[in-house]
PDB file with SEQRES, HELIX, SHEET and CRYST1 records, atoms N, CA, C and O in Angstrom:
SEQRES   1 A   90  MET VAL LYS LEU ARG LEU LYS ARG CYS GLY ARG LYS GLN          
SEQRES   2 A   90  ARG VAL ILE TYR ARG ILE VAL ALA ILE ASP VAL ARG SER          
SEQRES   3 A   90  ARG ARG GLU GLY ARG ASP LEU ARG ARG VAL GLY PHE TYR          
SEQRES   4 A   90  ASP PRO ILE ASN ASN LYS THR TYR SER ASN VAL PRO ALA          
SEQRES   5 A   90  ILE LEU TYR PHE LEU GLU LYS GLY ALA GLN PRO THR ARG          
SEQRES   6 A   90  THR VAL HIS ASP ILE LEU ARG LYS ALA GLU PHE PHE LYS          
SEQRES   7 A   90  GLU SER CYS PHE PHE THR LYS LYS LYS GLY LYS LYS              
HELIX    1 AA1 VAL A   50  GLU A   58  1                                   9    
HELIX    2 AA2 ARG A   65  LYS A   73  1                                   9    
SHEET    1 AA1 5 LYS A  45  SER A  48  0                                        
SHEET    2 AA1 5 ARG A  34  ASP A  40 -1                                        
SHEET    3 AA1 5 ARG A  14  ASP A  23 -1                                        
SHEET    4 AA1 5 VAL A   2  ARG A  11 -1                                        
SHEET    5 AA1 5 GLN A  62  PRO A  63  1                                        
CRYST1    1.000    1.000    1.000  90.00  90.00  90.00 P 1           1          
ATOM      1  N   MET A   1     103.724  93.858  72.542  1.00  0.00           N  
ATOM      2  CA  MET A   1     104.289  94.469  73.750  1.00  0.00           C  
ATOM      3  C   MET A   1     103.933  93.584  74.950  1.00  0.00           C  
ATOM      4  O   MET A   1     102.863  92.976  74.986  1.00  0.00           O  
ATOM      5  N   VAL A   2     104.830  93.521  75.918  1.00  0.00           N  
ATOM      6  CA  VAL A   2     104.619  92.694  77.073  1.00  0.00           C  
ATOM      7  C   VAL A   2     104.400  93.616  78.295  1.00  0.00           C  
ATOM      8  O   VAL A   2     105.049  94.655  78.420  1.00  0.00           O  
ATOM      9  N   LYS A   3     103.504  93.229  79.165  1.00  0.00           N  
ATOM     10  CA  LYS A   3     103.258  93.956  80.408  1.00  0.00           C  
ATOM     11  C   LYS A   3     103.362  93.009  81.597  1.00  0.00           C  
ATOM     12  O   LYS A   3     103.086  91.814  81.491  1.00  0.00           O  
ATOM     13  N   LEU A   4     103.763  93.571  82.723  1.00  0.00           N  
ATOM     14  CA  LEU A   4     103.702  92.839  83.948  1.00  0.00           C  
ATOM     15  C   LEU A   4     102.377  93.231  84.662  1.00  0.00           C  
ATOM     16  O   LEU A   4     102.233  94.376  85.089  1.00  0.00           O  
ATOM     17  N   ARG A   5     101.471  92.347  84.785  1.00  0.00           N  
ATOM     18  CA  ARG A   5     100.176  92.668  85.386  1.00  0.00           C  
ATOM     19  C   ARG A   5      99.647  91.554  86.291  1.00  0.00           C  
ATOM     20  O   ARG A   5     100.232  90.474  86.362  1.00  0.00           O  
ATOM     21  N   LEU A   6      98.581  91.814  86.953  1.00  0.00           N  
ATOM     22  CA  LEU A   6      97.975  90.882  87.918  1.00  0.00           C  
ATOM     23  C   LEU A   6      97.006  89.922  87.228  1.00  0.00           C  
ATOM     24  O   LEU A   6      96.279  90.293  86.306  1.00  0.00           O  
ATOM     25  N   LYS A   7      97.022  88.699  87.696  1.00  0.00           N  
ATOM     26  CA  LYS A   7      96.099  87.677  87.199  1.00  0.00           C  
ATOM     27  C   LYS A   7      95.400  87.152  88.390  1.00  0.00           C  
ATOM     28  O   LYS A   7      96.059  86.656  89.304  1.00  0.00           O  
ATOM     29  N   ARG A   8      94.102  87.227  88.446  1.00  0.00           N  
ATOM     30  CA  ARG A   8      93.323  86.795  89.612  1.00  0.00           C  
ATOM     31  C   ARG A   8      93.221  85.307  89.742  1.00  0.00           C  
ATOM     32  O   ARG A   8      92.919  84.596  88.783  1.00  0.00           O  
ATOM     33  N   CYS A   9      93.490  84.816  91.010  1.00  0.00           N  
ATOM     34  CA  CYS A   9      93.410  83.435  91.343  1.00  0.00           C  
ATOM     35  C   CYS A   9      92.714  83.270  92.666  1.00  0.00           C  
ATOM     36  O   CYS A   9      92.336  84.271  93.274  1.00  0.00           O  
ATOM     37  N   GLY A  10      92.530  82.094  93.131  1.00  0.00           N  
ATOM     38  CA  GLY A  10      91.908  81.900  94.389  1.00  0.00           C  
ATOM     39  C   GLY A  10      90.426  81.615  94.292  1.00  0.00           C  
ATOM     40  O   GLY A  10      89.916  81.308  93.214  1.00  0.00           O  
ATOM     41  N   ARG A  11      89.732  81.715  95.413  1.00  0.00           N  
ATOM     42  CA  ARG A  11      88.293  81.422  95.371  1.00  0.00           C  
ATOM     43  C   ARG A  11      87.550  82.691  95.819  1.00  0.00           C  
ATOM     44  O   ARG A  11      88.168  83.733  96.042  1.00  0.00           O  
ATOM     45  N   LYS A  12      86.224  82.592  95.946  1.00  0.00           N  
ATOM     46  CA  LYS A  12      85.435  83.724  96.339  1.00  0.00           C  
ATOM     47  C   LYS A  12      85.851  84.181  97.719  1.00  0.00           C  
ATOM     48  O   LYS A  12      86.059  83.376  98.626  1.00  0.00           O  
ATOM     49  N   GLN A  13      85.971  85.507  97.860  1.00  0.00           N  
ATOM     50  CA  GLN A  13      86.313  86.141  99.135  1.00  0.00           C  
ATOM     51  C   GLN A  13      87.713  85.769  99.652  1.00  0.00           C  
ATOM     52  O   GLN A  13      88.070  86.144 100.768  1.00  0.00           O  
ATOM     53  N   ARG A  14      88.485  85.059  98.882  1.00  0.00           N  
ATOM     54  CA  ARG A  14      89.872  84.706  99.258  1.00  0.00           C  
ATOM     55  C   ARG A  14      90.764  84.866  98.029  1.00  0.00           C  
ATOM     56  O   ARG A  14      91.358  83.901  97.549  1.00  0.00           O  
ATOM     57  N   VAL A  15      90.848  86.091  97.531  1.00  0.00           N  
ATOM     58  CA  VAL A  15      91.484  86.314  96.265  1.00  0.00           C  
ATOM     59  C   VAL A  15      93.040  86.382  96.463  1.00  0.00           C  
ATOM     60  O   VAL A  15      93.521  86.927  97.457  1.00  0.00           O  
ATOM     61  N   ILE A  16      93.780  85.831  95.522  1.00  0.00           N  
ATOM     62  CA  ILE A  16      95.238  85.936  95.427  1.00  0.00           C  
ATOM     63  C   ILE A  16      95.543  86.277  94.007  1.00  0.00           C  
ATOM     64  O   ILE A  16      94.914  85.746  93.092  1.00  0.00           O  
ATOM     65  N   TYR A  17      96.494  87.152  93.797  1.00  0.00           N  
ATOM     66  CA  TYR A  17      96.847  87.575  92.460  1.00  0.00           C  
ATOM     67  C   TYR A  17      98.276  87.059  92.130  1.00  0.00           C  
ATOM     68  O   TYR A  17      99.189  87.086  92.955  1.00  0.00           O  
ATOM     69  N   ARG A  18      98.398  86.599  90.898  1.00  0.00           N  
ATOM     70  CA  ARG A  18      99.717  86.248  90.420  1.00  0.00           C  
ATOM     71  C   ARG A  18     100.209  87.437  89.613  1.00  0.00           C  
ATOM     72  O   ARG A  18      99.440  88.075  88.892  1.00  0.00           O  
ATOM     73  N   ILE A  19     101.516  87.732  89.742  1.00  0.00           N  
ATOM     74  CA  ILE A  19     102.130  88.707  88.931  1.00  0.00           C  
ATOM     75  C   ILE A  19     102.706  87.991  87.703  1.00  0.00           C  
ATOM     76  O   ILE A  19     103.578  87.136  87.854  1.00  0.00           O  
ATOM     77  N   VAL A  20     102.250  88.314  86.522  1.00  0.00           N  
ATOM     78  CA  VAL A  20     102.620  87.533  85.334  1.00  0.00           C  
ATOM     79  C   VAL A  20     103.103  88.526  84.255  1.00  0.00           C  
ATOM     80  O   VAL A  20     102.725  89.698  84.221  1.00  0.00           O  
ATOM     81  N   ALA A  21     103.934  87.993  83.407  1.00  0.00           N  
ATOM     82  CA  ALA A  21     104.289  88.677  82.145  1.00  0.00           C  
ATOM     83  C   ALA A  21     103.381  88.154  81.088  1.00  0.00           C  
ATOM     84  O   ALA A  21     103.306  86.949  80.847  1.00  0.00           O  
ATOM     85  N   ILE A  22     102.669  89.091  80.437  1.00  0.00           N  
ATOM     86  CA  ILE A  22     101.646  88.703  79.517  1.00  0.00           C  
ATOM     87  C   ILE A  22     101.555  89.737  78.379  1.00  0.00           C  
ATOM     88  O   ILE A  22     101.825  90.925  78.557  1.00  0.00           O  
ATOM     89  N   ASP A  23     101.160  89.222  77.201  1.00  0.00           N  
ATOM     90  CA  ASP A  23     101.029  90.098  76.047  1.00  0.00           C  
ATOM     91  C   ASP A  23      99.829  91.049  76.289  1.00  0.00           C  
ATOM     92  O   ASP A  23      98.815  90.633  76.848  1.00  0.00           O  
ATOM     93  N   VAL A  24      99.950  92.291  75.877  1.00  0.00           N  
ATOM     94  CA  VAL A  24      98.936  93.292  76.142  1.00  0.00           C  
ATOM     95  C   VAL A  24      97.574  92.958  75.472  1.00  0.00           C  
ATOM     96  O   VAL A  24      96.520  93.417  75.912  1.00  0.00           O  
ATOM     97  N   ARG A  25      97.639  92.150  74.403  1.00  0.00           N  
ATOM     98  CA  ARG A  25      96.407  91.825  73.687  1.00  0.00           C  
ATOM     99  C   ARG A  25      95.605  90.739  74.387  1.00  0.00           C  
ATOM    100  O   ARG A  25      94.445  90.498  74.050  1.00  0.00           O  
ATOM    101  N   SER A  26      96.234  90.078  75.372  1.00  0.00           N  
ATOM    102  CA  SER A  26      95.551  88.952  76.081  1.00  0.00           C  
ATOM    103  C   SER A  26      94.621  89.497  77.150  1.00  0.00           C  
ATOM    104  O   SER A  26      94.848  90.586  77.679  1.00  0.00           O  
ATOM    105  N   ARG A  27      93.589  88.757  77.467  1.00  0.00           N  
ATOM    106  CA  ARG A  27      92.690  89.123  78.533  1.00  0.00           C  
ATOM    107  C   ARG A  27      93.303  88.862  79.879  1.00  0.00           C  
ATOM    108  O   ARG A  27      94.403  88.315  79.963  1.00  0.00           O  
ATOM    109  N   ARG A  28      92.633  89.233  80.915  1.00  0.00           N  
ATOM    110  CA  ARG A  28      93.218  89.105  82.262  1.00  0.00           C  
ATOM    111  C   ARG A  28      93.482  87.682  82.647  1.00  0.00           C  
ATOM    112  O   ARG A  28      94.486  87.378  83.292  1.00  0.00           O  
ATOM    113  N   GLU A  29      92.551  86.769  82.240  1.00  0.00           N  
ATOM    114  CA  GLU A  29      92.727  85.379  82.550  1.00  0.00           C  
ATOM    115  C   GLU A  29      93.422  84.567  81.447  1.00  0.00           C  
ATOM    116  O   GLU A  29      93.477  83.338  81.495  1.00  0.00           O  
ATOM    117  N   GLY A  30      93.950  85.294  80.454  1.00  0.00           N  
ATOM    118  CA  GLY A  30      94.566  84.688  79.312  1.00  0.00           C  
ATOM    119  C   GLY A  30      95.895  83.914  79.628  1.00  0.00           C  
ATOM    120  O   GLY A  30      96.327  83.853  80.780  1.00  0.00           O  
ATOM    121  N   ARG A  31      96.491  83.359  78.622  1.00  0.00           N  
ATOM    122  CA  ARG A  31      97.682  82.633  78.814  1.00  0.00           C  
ATOM    123  C   ARG A  31      98.885  83.567  79.044  1.00  0.00           C  
ATOM    124  O   ARG A  31      99.123  84.489  78.263  1.00  0.00           O  
ATOM    125  N   ASP A  32      99.585  83.330  80.054  1.00  0.00           N  
ATOM    126  CA  ASP A  32     100.770  84.207  80.395  1.00  0.00           C  
ATOM    127  C   ASP A  32     102.027  83.661  79.818  1.00  0.00           C  
ATOM    128  O   ASP A  32     102.128  82.475  79.506  1.00  0.00           O  
ATOM    129  N   LEU A  33     102.996  84.538  79.674  1.00  0.00           N  
ATOM    130  CA  LEU A  33     104.315  84.134  79.148  1.00  0.00           C  
ATOM    131  C   LEU A  33     105.107  83.464  80.238  1.00  0.00           C  
ATOM    132  O   LEU A  33     105.796  82.469  80.009  1.00  0.00           O  
ATOM    133  N   ARG A  34     104.998  84.046  81.487  1.00  0.00           N  
ATOM    134  CA  ARG A  34     105.732  83.527  82.651  1.00  0.00           C  
ATOM    135  C   ARG A  34     105.149  84.156  83.929  1.00  0.00           C  
ATOM    136  O   ARG A  34     104.790  85.332  83.985  1.00  0.00           O  
ATOM    137  N   ARG A  35     105.082  83.300  84.930  1.00  0.00           N  
ATOM    138  CA  ARG A  35     104.677  83.773  86.262  1.00  0.00           C  
ATOM    139  C   ARG A  35     105.934  84.313  86.979  1.00  0.00           C  
ATOM    140  O   ARG A  35     106.946  83.619  87.081  1.00  0.00           O  
ATOM    141  N   VAL A  36     105.854  85.518  87.453  1.00  0.00           N  
ATOM    142  CA  VAL A  36     107.041  86.129  88.079  1.00  0.00           C  
ATOM    143  C   VAL A  36     106.789  86.401  89.547  1.00  0.00           C  
ATOM    144  O   VAL A  36     107.696  86.920  90.197  1.00  0.00           O  
ATOM    145  N   GLY A  37     105.706  86.115  90.096  1.00  0.00           N  
ATOM    146  CA  GLY A  37     105.457  86.424  91.484  1.00  0.00           C  
ATOM    147  C   GLY A  37     104.000  86.264  91.886  1.00  0.00           C  
ATOM    148  O   GLY A  37     103.174  85.884  91.056  1.00  0.00           O  
ATOM    149  N   PHE A  38     103.666  86.544  93.143  1.00  0.00           N  
ATOM    150  CA  PHE A  38     102.291  86.608  93.550  1.00  0.00           C  
ATOM    151  C   PHE A  38     102.104  87.680  94.624  1.00  0.00           C  
ATOM    152  O   PHE A  38     103.056  88.127  95.263  1.00  0.00           O  
ATOM    153  N   TYR A  39     100.841  88.074  94.797  1.00  0.00           N  
ATOM    154  CA  TYR A  39     100.495  89.070  95.808  1.00  0.00           C  
ATOM    155  C   TYR A  39      99.249  88.659  96.476  1.00  0.00           C  
ATOM    156  O   TYR A  39      98.240  88.424  95.811  1.00  0.00           O  
ATOM    157  N   ASP A  40      99.269  88.555  97.823  1.00  0.00           N  
ATOM    158  CA  ASP A  40      98.159  88.222  98.635  1.00  0.00           C  
ATOM    159  C   ASP A  40      97.685  89.461  99.434  1.00  0.00           C  
ATOM    160  O   ASP A  40      98.282  89.811 100.452  1.00  0.00           O  
ATOM    161  N   PRO A  41      96.598  90.121  98.956  1.00  0.00           N  
ATOM    162  CA  PRO A  41      96.191  91.316  99.646  1.00  0.00           C  
ATOM    163  C   PRO A  41      95.551  91.123 101.015  1.00  0.00           C  
ATOM    164  O   PRO A  41      95.498  92.059 101.812  1.00  0.00           O  
ATOM    165  N   ILE A  42      95.075  89.941 101.289  1.00  0.00           N  
ATOM    166  CA  ILE A  42      94.471  89.702 102.595  1.00  0.00           C  
ATOM    167  C   ILE A  42      95.541  89.579 103.655  1.00  0.00           C  
ATOM    168  O   ILE A  42      95.405  90.199 104.709  1.00  0.00           O  
ATOM    169  N   ASN A  43      96.601  88.815 103.438  1.00  0.00           N  
ATOM    170  CA  ASN A  43      97.717  88.669 104.384  1.00  0.00           C  
ATOM    171  C   ASN A  43      98.800  89.687 104.148  1.00  0.00           C  
ATOM    172  O   ASN A  43      99.754  89.776 104.921  1.00  0.00           O  
ATOM    173  N   ASN A  44      98.662  90.469 103.071  1.00  0.00           N  
ATOM    174  CA  ASN A  44      99.642  91.476 102.683  1.00  0.00           C  
ATOM    175  C   ASN A  44     101.043  90.886 102.486  1.00  0.00           C  
ATOM    176  O   ASN A  44     102.039  91.395 103.000  1.00  0.00           O  
ATOM    177  N   LYS A  45     101.074  89.767 101.702  1.00  0.00           N  
ATOM    178  CA  LYS A  45     102.388  89.105 101.401  1.00  0.00           C  
ATOM    179  C   LYS A  45     102.669  89.248  99.917  1.00  0.00           C  
ATOM    180  O   LYS A  45     101.752  89.242  99.096  1.00  0.00           O  
ATOM    181  N   THR A  46     103.918  89.374  99.585  1.00  0.00           N  
ATOM    182  CA  THR A  46     104.331  89.450  98.218  1.00  0.00           C  
ATOM    183  C   THR A  46     105.558  88.595  97.999  1.00  0.00           C  
ATOM    184  O   THR A  46     106.509  88.638  98.779  1.00  0.00           O  
ATOM    185  N   TYR A  47     105.529  87.827  96.943  1.00  0.00           N  
ATOM    186  CA  TYR A  47     106.691  87.057  96.516  1.00  0.00           C  
ATOM    187  C   TYR A  47     107.006  87.490  95.071  1.00  0.00           C  
ATOM    188  O   TYR A  47     106.113  87.540  94.225  1.00  0.00           O  
ATOM    189  N   SER A  48     108.261  87.796  94.805  1.00  0.00           N  
ATOM    190  CA  SER A  48     108.607  88.175  93.456  1.00  0.00           C  
ATOM    191  C   SER A  48     109.931  87.480  93.026  1.00  0.00           C  
ATOM    192  O   SER A  48     110.902  87.449  93.783  1.00  0.00           O  
ATOM    193  N   ASN A  49     109.939  86.946  91.835  1.00  0.00           N  
ATOM    194  CA  ASN A  49     111.127  86.354  91.272  1.00  0.00           C  
ATOM    195  C   ASN A  49     111.985  87.471  90.635  1.00  0.00           C  
ATOM    196  O   ASN A  49     111.784  87.824  89.473  1.00  0.00           O  
ATOM    197  N   VAL A  50     112.869  87.979  91.349  1.00  0.00           N  
ATOM    198  CA  VAL A  50     113.629  89.187  90.901  1.00  0.00           C  
ATOM    199  C   VAL A  50     114.348  88.957  89.601  1.00  0.00           C  
ATOM    200  O   VAL A  50     114.236  89.818  88.728  1.00  0.00           O  
ATOM    201  N   PRO A  51     115.103  87.844  89.375  1.00  0.00           N  
ATOM    202  CA  PRO A  51     115.766  87.743  88.051  1.00  0.00           C  
ATOM    203  C   PRO A  51     114.802  87.718  86.867  1.00  0.00           C  
ATOM    204  O   PRO A  51     115.099  88.251  85.798  1.00  0.00           O  
ATOM    205  N   ALA A  52     113.617  87.078  87.079  1.00  0.00           N  
ATOM    206  CA  ALA A  52     112.636  87.051  85.976  1.00  0.00           C  
ATOM    207  C   ALA A  52     112.019  88.424  85.709  1.00  0.00           C  
ATOM    208  O   ALA A  52     111.759  88.791  84.563  1.00  0.00           O  
ATOM    209  N   ILE A  53     111.787  89.187  86.806  1.00  0.00           N  
ATOM    210  CA  ILE A  53     111.219  90.545  86.625  1.00  0.00           C  
ATOM    211  C   ILE A  53     112.275  91.429  85.966  1.00  0.00           C  
ATOM    212  O   ILE A  53     111.948  92.206  85.069  1.00  0.00           O  
ATOM    213  N   LEU A  54     113.497  91.329  86.381  1.00  0.00           N  
ATOM    214  CA  LEU A  54     114.533  92.122  85.767  1.00  0.00           C  
ATOM    215  C   LEU A  54     114.724  91.745  84.260  1.00  0.00           C  
ATOM    216  O   LEU A  54     114.984  92.611  83.424  1.00  0.00           O  
ATOM    217  N   TYR A  55     114.596  90.513  83.966  1.00  0.00           N  
ATOM    218  CA  TYR A  55     114.742  90.067  82.546  1.00  0.00           C  
ATOM    219  C   TYR A  55     113.662  90.743  81.685  1.00  0.00           C  
ATOM    220  O   TYR A  55     113.962  91.283  80.621  1.00  0.00           O  
ATOM    221  N   PHE A  56     112.408  90.709  82.149  1.00  0.00           N  
ATOM    222  CA  PHE A  56     111.332  91.286  81.372  1.00  0.00           C  
ATOM    223  C   PHE A  56     111.433  92.810  81.315  1.00  0.00           C  
ATOM    224  O   PHE A  56     111.147  93.407  80.277  1.00  0.00           O  
ATOM    225  N   LEU A  57     111.829  93.436  82.399  1.00  0.00           N  
ATOM    226  CA  LEU A  57     112.000  94.885  82.354  1.00  0.00           C  
ATOM    227  C   LEU A  57     113.069  95.296  81.410  1.00  0.00           C  
ATOM    228  O   LEU A  57     112.917  96.297  80.710  1.00  0.00           O  
ATOM    229  N   GLU A  58     114.165  94.555  81.356  1.00  0.00           N  
ATOM    230  CA  GLU A  58     115.295  94.875  80.438  1.00  0.00           C  
ATOM    231  C   GLU A  58     114.856  94.688  78.979  1.00  0.00           C  
ATOM    232  O   GLU A  58     115.343  95.385  78.088  1.00  0.00           O  
ATOM    233  N   LYS A  59     113.940  93.749  78.740  1.00  0.00           N  
ATOM    234  CA  LYS A  59     113.446  93.548  77.405  1.00  0.00           C  
ATOM    235  C   LYS A  59     112.384  94.527  76.985  1.00  0.00           C  
ATOM    236  O   LYS A  59     111.912  94.479  75.849  1.00  0.00           O  
ATOM    237  N   GLY A  60     111.986  95.441  77.905  1.00  0.00           N  
ATOM    238  CA  GLY A  60     111.038  96.493  77.569  1.00  0.00           C  
ATOM    239  C   GLY A  60     109.611  96.277  78.060  1.00  0.00           C  
ATOM    240  O   GLY A  60     108.708  97.000  77.639  1.00  0.00           O  
ATOM    241  N   ALA A  61     109.381  95.295  78.943  1.00  0.00           N  
ATOM    242  CA  ALA A  61     108.086  95.140  79.490  1.00  0.00           C  
ATOM    243  C   ALA A  61     107.749  96.282  80.421  1.00  0.00           C  
ATOM    244  O   ALA A  61     108.624  96.783  81.126  1.00  0.00           O  
ATOM    245  N   GLN A  62     106.454  96.718  80.438  1.00  0.00           N  
ATOM    246  CA  GLN A  62     106.007  97.796  81.294  1.00  0.00           C  
ATOM    247  C   GLN A  62     105.126  97.259  82.390  1.00  0.00           C  
ATOM    248  O   GLN A  62     104.137  96.602  82.067  1.00  0.00           O  
ATOM    249  N   PRO A  63     105.400  97.481  83.663  1.00  0.00           N  
ATOM    250  CA  PRO A  63     104.454  97.088  84.691  1.00  0.00           C  
ATOM    251  C   PRO A  63     103.231  97.990  84.684  1.00  0.00           C  
ATOM    252  O   PRO A  63     103.306  99.164  84.322  1.00  0.00           O  
ATOM    253  N   THR A  64     102.123  97.427  85.082  1.00  0.00           N  
ATOM    254  CA  THR A  64     100.943  98.281  85.270  1.00  0.00           C  
ATOM    255  C   THR A  64     101.160  99.101  86.509  1.00  0.00           C  
ATOM    256  O   THR A  64     102.103  98.879  87.269  1.00  0.00           O  
ATOM    257  N   ARG A  65     100.260 100.069  86.707  1.00  0.00           N  
ATOM    258  CA  ARG A  65     100.403 100.978  87.855  1.00  0.00           C  
ATOM    259  C   ARG A  65     100.347 100.189  89.165  1.00  0.00           C  
ATOM    260  O   ARG A  65     101.114 100.438  90.095  1.00  0.00           O  
ATOM    261  N   THR A  66      99.415  99.229  89.210  1.00  0.00           N  
ATOM    262  CA  THR A  66      99.252  98.461  90.453  1.00  0.00           C  
ATOM    263  C   THR A  66     100.463  97.577  90.714  1.00  0.00           C  
ATOM    264  O   THR A  66     100.923  97.508  91.854  1.00  0.00           O  
ATOM    265  N   VAL A  67     100.976  96.925  89.745  1.00  0.00           N  
ATOM    266  CA  VAL A  67     102.151  96.095  89.896  1.00  0.00           C  
ATOM    267  C   VAL A  67     103.328  96.942  90.242  1.00  0.00           C  
ATOM    268  O   VAL A  67     104.137  96.524  91.070  1.00  0.00           O  
ATOM    269  N   HIS A  68     103.485  98.113  89.665  1.00  0.00           N  
ATOM    270  CA  HIS A  68     104.513  99.050  90.001  1.00  0.00           C  
ATOM    271  C   HIS A  68     104.448  99.415  91.483  1.00  0.00           C  
ATOM    272  O   HIS A  68     105.479  99.449  92.153  1.00  0.00           O  
ATOM    273  N   ASP A  69     103.246  99.689  92.004  1.00  0.00           N  
ATOM    274  CA  ASP A  69     103.088 100.065  93.403  1.00  0.00           C  
ATOM    275  C   ASP A  69     103.419  98.912  94.299  1.00  0.00           C  
ATOM    276  O   ASP A  69     104.013  99.117  95.357  1.00  0.00           O  
ATOM    277  N   ILE A  70     103.058  97.697  93.922  1.00  0.00           N  
ATOM    278  CA  ILE A  70     103.347  96.503  94.714  1.00  0.00           C  
ATOM    279  C   ILE A  70     104.865  96.288  94.760  1.00  0.00           C  
ATOM    280  O   ILE A  70     105.422  96.019  95.824  1.00  0.00           O  
ATOM    281  N   LEU A  71     105.515  96.403  93.633  1.00  0.00           N  
ATOM    282  CA  LEU A  71     106.956  96.197  93.588  1.00  0.00           C  
ATOM    283  C   LEU A  71     107.709  97.337  94.351  1.00  0.00           C  
ATOM    284  O   LEU A  71     108.756  97.104  94.955  1.00  0.00           O  
ATOM    285  N   ARG A  72     107.158  98.539  94.303  1.00  0.00           N  
ATOM    286  CA  ARG A  72     107.809  99.629  95.008  1.00  0.00           C  
ATOM    287  C   ARG A  72     107.691  99.436  96.509  1.00  0.00           C  
ATOM    288  O   ARG A  72     108.651  99.721  97.226  1.00  0.00           O  
ATOM    289  N   LYS A  73     106.537  98.957  97.029  1.00  0.00           N  
ATOM    290  CA  LYS A  73     106.392  98.639  98.443  1.00  0.00           C  
ATOM    291  C   LYS A  73     107.312  97.516  98.854  1.00  0.00           C  
ATOM    292  O   LYS A  73     107.723  97.459 100.013  1.00  0.00           O  
ATOM    293  N   ALA A  74     107.648  96.625  97.951  1.00  0.00           N  
ATOM    294  CA  ALA A  74     108.589  95.522  98.253  1.00  0.00           C  
ATOM    295  C   ALA A  74     110.023  96.018  98.048  1.00  0.00           C  
ATOM    296  O   ALA A  74     110.948  95.208  98.120  1.00  0.00           O  
ATOM    297  N   GLU A  75     110.246  97.303  97.797  1.00  0.00           N  
ATOM    298  CA  GLU A  75     111.547  97.922  97.684  1.00  0.00           C  
ATOM    299  C   GLU A  75     112.322  97.296  96.462  1.00  0.00           C  
ATOM    300  O   GLU A  75     113.526  97.054  96.542  1.00  0.00           O  
ATOM    301  N   PHE A  76     111.648  97.067  95.427  1.00  0.00           N  
ATOM    302  CA  PHE A  76     112.246  96.519  94.213  1.00  0.00           C  
ATOM    303  C   PHE A  76     112.960  97.562  93.423  1.00  0.00           C  
ATOM    304  O   PHE A  76     114.021  97.304  92.854  1.00  0.00           O  
ATOM    305  N   PHE A  77     112.384  98.762  93.377  1.00  0.00           N  
ATOM    306  CA  PHE A  77     112.927  99.827  92.554  1.00  0.00           C  
ATOM    307  C   PHE A  77     113.889 100.687  93.339  1.00  0.00           C  
ATOM    308  O   PHE A  77     114.213 101.790  92.899  1.00  0.00           O  
ATOM    309  N   LYS A  78     114.351 100.233  94.468  1.00  0.00           N  
ATOM    310  CA  LYS A  78     115.287 101.036  95.258  1.00  0.00           C  
ATOM    311  C   LYS A  78     116.632 101.225  94.496  1.00  0.00           C  
ATOM    312  O   LYS A  78     117.175 102.329  94.442  1.00  0.00           O  
ATOM    313  N   GLU A  79     117.136 100.150  93.929  1.00  0.00           N  
ATOM    314  CA  GLU A  79     118.450 100.261  93.264  1.00  0.00           C  
ATOM    315  C   GLU A  79     118.315 100.517  91.797  1.00  0.00           C  
ATOM    316  O   GLU A  79     119.135 101.215  91.201  1.00  0.00           O  
ATOM    317  N   SER A  80     117.262  99.946  91.193  1.00  0.00           N  
ATOM    318  CA  SER A  80     117.139 100.124  89.748  1.00  0.00           C  
ATOM    319  C   SER A  80     115.916 100.980  89.416  1.00  0.00           C  
ATOM    320  O   SER A  80     114.885 100.851  90.077  1.00  0.00           O  
ATOM    321  N   CYS A  81     116.002 101.826  88.438  1.00  0.00           N  
ATOM    322  CA  CYS A  81     114.850 102.664  88.082  1.00  0.00           C  
ATOM    323  C   CYS A  81     114.469 102.333  86.626  1.00  0.00           C  
ATOM    324  O   CYS A  81     114.972 102.978  85.706  1.00  0.00           O  
ATOM    325  N   PHE A  82     113.588 101.338  86.402  1.00  0.00           N  
ATOM    326  CA  PHE A  82     113.229 100.980  85.073  1.00  0.00           C  
ATOM    327  C   PHE A  82     111.949 101.656  84.649  1.00  0.00           C  
ATOM    328  O   PHE A  82     111.715 101.771  83.445  1.00  0.00           O  
ATOM    329  N   PHE A  83     111.141 102.092  85.512  1.00  0.00           N  
ATOM    330  CA  PHE A  83     109.754 102.542  85.159  1.00  0.00           C  
ATOM    331  C   PHE A  83     109.538 103.929  85.717  1.00  0.00           C  
ATOM    332  O   PHE A  83     109.726 104.197  86.904  1.00  0.00           O  
ATOM    333  N   THR A  84     109.141 104.782  84.825  1.00  0.00           N  
ATOM    334  CA  THR A  84     108.754 106.114  85.301  1.00  0.00           C  
ATOM    335  C   THR A  84     107.304 106.291  85.094  1.00  0.00           C  
ATOM    336  O   THR A  84     106.798 105.928  84.031  1.00  0.00           O  
ATOM    337  N   LYS A  85     106.614 106.811  86.014  1.00  0.00           N  
ATOM    338  CA  LYS A  85     105.197 107.005  85.894  1.00  0.00           C  
ATOM    339  C   LYS A  85     104.887 108.072  84.891  1.00  0.00           C  
ATOM    340  O   LYS A  85     105.611 109.058  84.750  1.00  0.00           O  
ATOM    341  N   LYS A  86     103.777 107.853  84.183  1.00  0.00           N  
ATOM    342  CA  LYS A  86     103.329 108.803  83.195  1.00  0.00           C  
ATOM    343  C   LYS A  86     102.752 110.004  83.879  1.00  0.00           C  
ATOM    344  O   LYS A  86     102.240 109.904  84.994  1.00  0.00           O  
ATOM    345  N   LYS A  87     102.825 111.144  83.225  1.00  0.00           N  
ATOM    346  CA  LYS A  87     102.269 112.378  83.755  1.00  0.00           C  
ATOM    347  C   LYS A  87     100.781 112.296  83.739  1.00  0.00           C  
ATOM    348  O   LYS A  87     100.198 111.769  82.792  1.00  0.00           O  
ATOM    349  N   GLY A  88     100.133 112.814  84.789  1.00  0.00           N  
ATOM    350  CA  GLY A  88      98.710 112.820  84.904  1.00  0.00           C  
ATOM    351  C   GLY A  88      98.016 113.708  83.846  1.00  0.00           C  
ATOM    352  O   GLY A  88      98.643 114.554  83.209  1.00  0.00           O  
ATOM    353  N   LYS A  89      96.750 113.488  83.692  1.00  0.00           N  
ATOM    354  CA  LYS A  89      95.991 114.348  82.734  1.00  0.00           C  
ATOM    355  C   LYS A  89      95.795 115.719  83.362  1.00  0.00           C  
ATOM    356  O   LYS A  89      95.643 115.864  84.575  1.00  0.00           O  
ATOM    357  N   LYS A  90      95.804 116.709  82.494  1.00  0.00           N  
ATOM    358  CA  LYS A  90      95.627 118.095  82.930  1.00  0.00           C  
ATOM    359  C   LYS A  90      94.172 118.482  82.792  1.00  0.00           C  
ATOM    360  O   LYS A  90      93.803 119.614  83.106  1.00  0.00           O  
TER     361      LYS A  90                                                      
END                                                                             
């Protein structure tokens, strides 16, 4: 199974995250299938490769909750609804 998740990059105290498509069995810093964007929390900037993200979502990739929130803030899910959040624990 493939997930869209964050991969930490940058240096100490200047973190930047790449949004990558990666196999769920890989570790956080493991080899990714494809880089589909980045997120800079310090400057609050987001870049996303929309065709690549749509490709992986159509193939069944699931974004993590954090990536979903980042893409939602970037108004990615405004037109298409690929991901529904799981119900919380009772």
